[in-house]
N, C-alpha and C positions, 0 to 999 in steps of 0.2 A: 866096036869102037865107033862105028858110024852112028850107032844109036846114042852113044855117050856124047858125041859131038852135036847131034841134033838136040839133045836135052840141054846141053850147055848153051846152044844158040837160043833155045826157047826159054831159058831160066829167067831172063829179064821180063819176058811177057808173062810168064807164070806168076812172077812176084807181083806185077801190077794187077793181074787178075785176082790173085788171092787177097790183096789189100782191098780191092774194090768190092769183092764179094763179102769180105768181113765187115766192111763199113755199112753195106746195105743190110746185112743180117742184123747188125747192132741196132739199126733204126727199127727194123721190124720186131726184133726181140723185145725192146722196151714196150712197144704197143701191145704185143702179145702178152707180155707179163702183166700189164695193167688190165688187159681184158680178162686174163685168168684170175687175177685178184678180185675183180668185180664179180665174175661168175661164182667164185668160191664164197665171197661175202654174202651174195644173194642166197646161195644154196644153204649156207650155214644159218642165215637168218630165218629162212623158211623152216629149217629143221628145228631150231630153238623155239620158234613160235608154236610149231606143232607140239613140241614136248611140253611147253607151258600150258597150252590148251588141254593137253592130256592130264597134266597135274591139276588143273582147275576142275576138270570133270571128276577126277578121283577124290579131290578134297571136298567137293560138293557132296559126293556120295557118303564120305566118312562123316561129314557134319550132319547130313540128314539122318543117318543112323544114330549118331550120338545125341542129337537133339530129340529124336523120338524116344530114345531110352530115358533121357532126363525128364521129358514130359510124362512118360508113363510112371516113373518113380514119383514125381510130384503129384500126379493124379491119385496114386495109391495112398500117399501121405494125407491128401485132402480127404479121401474116403475114410481113412482110419480116424482122423480128427472128427469128421462128421458123425461117424458111428459112435465114438467115445462121447461126444457131446450129447447125442441122442440118448445114450444109455444113462449118462449122468443126469440129464433132464428128467428121464423117467424115474430114476432112483430118488431124485429130489422131490418130484411130485408125490411118489409113494411115501417118502419120509414125512412130507408136509401133511399128507392125509392121516398118517398114523399119529403124528404129533397133535393134529387138530382133534382127532377123536379122543386121545388120551387127556389132553388139556381140558377139553369140554367135560369129560367124565370127572377129572380131578376138581375142576371148579364147581361143578354141580354138587359134588360130594362134600368138599371141605370148605368151600367159600360161600356158595349160594344155596346151601341146603335149607329149604323153606322150613321144615319142621324143627331143625336144629336152631335156626335163627329165631323162630317163634318161641321156642322154649327158652332160649337165651334172653330174648327181650322180656319175656314174662318174669324170669328170675331177676333181671336187672330192674324191672319196674317194682317188684316186691322188695328188693334190697333198697331201692331208692325211697320207697315209702317208709321202710323201717328206719333208715338213716335219717329221713326228714323228721319223723316223729321223735327220734332220740335227740336230734338237734333242736327241735322246738322245745322239748322238755328241758334240755340243757340251757337254752337261751332264757327260758322262763325262770329256771332256778337261778341262773346267773343274774338276771334282772332283779329277782327278789333279794339275792345277797347284796347287790349293789344298793338297792333301796334301804336294806337294813343297815349297811355300812354308812350310808348317808345320814340315816336317822341317828345312828350312834355318834357320828361326828358332830351332828347338830346338837345332840343332847350333851355331849362333852363341852361343846363351845358355850352352850347356855349355862351349864353348871359352872364353868370357869368364869363366865361373865357375872353370874350370880355371886360367886366368891369375891370377885373384884369389886362389885357394887353392893357388898353386904352392908356398907355403912348407910344405905338408903332405906334400911329396914325401919319401920315405924315403931315407936315406943308408946308407953302409956301417957307420956307427957306431950310428945310431938308426933303427929301422924306423918308417915312418909309420903313420897310422891305417888306411890302406887296404892295408897290407902287414903285417898282424899275424902274429906267429909262431904264433899259435894257430889260424890258418886254414889249410886245406889248400892253396888257391889264392889268389893275391892278387886284390883287387877290380879290375874294369875301370877304375875311376877312377885306379888307380895308373899304368896305361899311358897314360891321357889326360894325367896330370900330367907324365909324362916327355916326351911329345910337345909339350906346350904350352910357350910361352915366358912367363917371368914378366912381369907387368904393370908397366910403368914409368910413373912420373908425368911428365906433360908440364910442361916449364918454360914459364912465361909469356913470351910474345914481347914483347921490348922495342919500344916505338914507334920508327919510323924518325926519325933526327935531322932537325930542321927546317933547311932551307937558308936562309941569310940573303941569298943572292944574289937579285937582281931580274932575272935574265936571262930567266926564263920568262914574264915579264909582257908585256903589250902594249907597243907603242912609246910610247904616251902615259903609261905608268906607269914608265918607266925612271928611273934615278937622276938623269939630267940634267934630267928634267921635274919630278920631285917630290923633296923632301929626304928623306934617310934617316930612317926611324922604325921603331918596333917592329912586329912582325908583328901585323896586325889579326885579331881573333877571327872565327870563321865567322859568316856572316849569320844562319843558322838557329838559332844557339845561344840567342839571347835576342831577344824581341820588342821592336820599337822602341816607346818610350814616346810617348804622344800619341794624339790622336783619329784614328788611321789604321785603315782597313779592311784585311781580308785581301786579298792579291794575287789569289788565285783567285777571290774574290767580285767584285773589280773587273773582272777579265778576263771572267768570266761575264756581268756586266752589260754590258760593252762589246761583246762579240761574240755576244750573244744573238740568236736568229733573229727575223726580222720576223713580227709577229703582226697581220696586217691584219684589219679588221673584216669582218663578214658582207657588208656592202654592197660593199666593195672586192673581197673574195674571190670572190663570185659574179658571173657575167657580167650584163650589162645585159639581154640577151634570154634570160635563164634560163627564164622562163615559156614563151616561144615554143619553145625547144628541148625543154622537158619535154613540151609538147603534141605536138610532132613525134615525139618518141620514143614517147609513149603511142599516137599514131596508127599508127606503124609496128608496134608490138607488137600492136595490135588487128588490123592488116592481116595480120600473120604468122599469127595464130591462125585466120583464115578459110580454109576449104578452097577456096572460089572467091569471086570478086567479084560474081557475079550475085545480085541481091536476089530473094527468093522472093515472087512476086506471085500470090496464090491466085485473085484475081478478074480476071485478065487472060489473054488468049490469046497472049501473046508466046512462051511456051515451046512452043506447039503447032506453030508454023511452023519451029521449029528442027530441024535435021537431027540424027539420033541418031548419035553417034560410038561405035562398039563399043570394048570394052576390048582392050588389046593381047594380054593373056595368054589371052583367050578366042577372039579372032578370028585369032590367028596360025596359020600352017600347021604349026608345030611342036607345037601342042597347048598345054594349060595348063602352068604351072610346077609343079614337083614340090612337094608339101606333105607333108613327112614321107616315109613309104614308100607311102602310099595316100591317095587323095582321099576325102573324106567322101561325095561324091555320084558316085563312079565307078559305072558300069553294067557289069555282067558278063552278057553275053547267054547264057552257058552255064547260068546259074542261073535263067533265065526259065522259068516254067511253061508259058506260051502266048505267042503273038505279039500278043495283044490288049493294049490299054492297060489300066491299072489303073482300075477303076470306083469312084467314091466312093460310100459308103453313104449319107451325108447329102445331102439335096437342096441346091441352090444357094440363096443368099439372094435373096429377091425384091427387096429394096431395091437391091442392087448391080446386078441385071439391068435395073432401070428407071432407073438413074442416067444422066443426060444425055438422057433422053427425056421424062420426065414432069414435070420441073421447069420453073418459069417463067423468064422472061428478066430477072428482077430483078437477079441477080448478073452478067449478061452472060457466063455460062459455061454451055454445054450439053454 
């Protein structure tokens, strides 16, 4: 009980002390809370910044590896393109060399063959001489015929003139103008007038009498079919009156040829036929049907077929009088082969050995 009494006596003091201590703690609690928040924010900021730095380092490593991979892929692509370009340039150079040799041979054989052109020009010259002689003979003959025709026309004109002036012929009583007594010899026209006959005037021919009989008509136009009447005028003498067209125009319109349209004139499968014809023309232009495949080894396993004119036992065909590459052993200086002055190309000697397998051709 004494303790309880002491506690009750001290309860007021305890209440004041509790209130005082709580108020002091509240002031310090706010400051401590702010300090804790500041410490936590600083720590979390350091932690986040460290994590971001770690992510940057990791991203840099990933980007470095990825960019290296892309660079290596791009470098391989450039190497492949360069290798392909080098091979195509080599193939083109070899094709140009082959075409140059073949075109030179073709031109020398078929276009600029000296002996063939010489024989051709000789034949042309002989043909020209023959044609020129024939033309000269024909011109001379034509000139003679023209002169003869002119003489005949002149002779006819003089004969006609002599017939017209036959009245100027001299008689026993009166001499003519061409047989004057004051002239030593008579004029040649006097003899021509004596030989010519006088020109007589032609009498106009009377029209034949028209027959009134109908015996020459058809059976449907006889007298018993039609009554007798006067002779009808000819049909073409006067055009019929009225809106009638010409008979020739009517017949031309009636029997004019058929003019079909383009759709009817052309066949239905004209496009297909045109394509087939174009394909046949393209096929005819090709020397062979095998397609050139530069990156395949199909042609390597194919057996070489030698040419007939080079592998025949009778020797090559005659080309003019002498071959361009004929060998004459009598003119050889020594038995050794000809040595080239320039060295061989290093690129061609390494071809097929130093290249990669990108193009599948070694």
